[in-house]
N, C-alpha and C positions, 0 to 999 in steps of 0.2 A: 635912613635908610629905608627904599621903594622895592614893594614888593608886589608881584602880579604870583597872585596862585590860584590855579586851575583849578576843576573842580567843588568853588572855592564855596556851594551850598552845602557841599558834603559832611559824613561824618567829619569824619578828620579837616578836609578845608575849610569849616565853618572854626572852626574850635585853631584853626592854625595861625586864623583871619582878626578874631575875633582879640587876641590875645597879643600878636606883633599892633594892630590899633588898643591899644592897650597901654604900649609897654614906649609908642610916641609915633610907628613907624607906619608913614602912606603904603600904602595897603591896596593894591586894585587884587579885585574876584571876575573870576569867568567860569563861566560855568553854563552847565545848554539844557542842567533842569529836571534831564531824564531819570532824575533822584533823589534829587538835593530840594530845597529847601529858604531860599534868597530867607524865609523870614527871623532865620538863625544867625543873621547877620549882627551885628554891629550898623549904626550906621554912620561910623567913623571907616568901615569898611565900601572902596565904590569902585560899584557892584553895574558888574555887566552879562545881560543873555550872552551867548553866544554863546558856539563852541571851535575844540580848538583845531578841527579840521577847513576852518576857513581863517588858514595861515594870515595873510593879508590885517582882518580881527585880528586876532593877536598879534602881527607883529606893530602894532599899531598900541595899543596896551602893552604892551611889551616896552613901547620906548618909555628910556629913564630911565626904566625900574634894573633897580640895583643887581636882583636874585629871581631868578622864576623857580615855582614850587609848585611841583601836580603829586596833588601828595596821594590827591584820592581819582584824578584824571581814568575814569576806563580809556577811552585811548588811548591811555598808555605803556596799555599789557604790548611784552614782547609777540612777535607778531604780526602786527596791525600797519601794518607800513607807512601808507597812507600820515599812519597820526605821527608814526616813529618819525617823521622828517616833520613835523611840526614841532613836536616833541622836541624836537637836531633843532628845529633854527633858534628857538621859548629858549638854549641853553648856549648858546653861545655869550 
């Protein structure tokens, strides 16, 4: 299965991305690196530095993904309307 993980370079996101990649899934990750470290990601995870607030970039990354997971994305907190719109696009 193909996955897109937001917050992929963070603690939770990198653990999830690496595990899914080890299981043989195709994994794409996006993170703005405000707190994440791309060194934590396996070379099998296709990483893009970016922000979920940039919907065109996120939509491009999500294309072909069977499931989009936002485990550690601070932008997806309730009340952040701009990011909530982006997360809604991700999960459609």
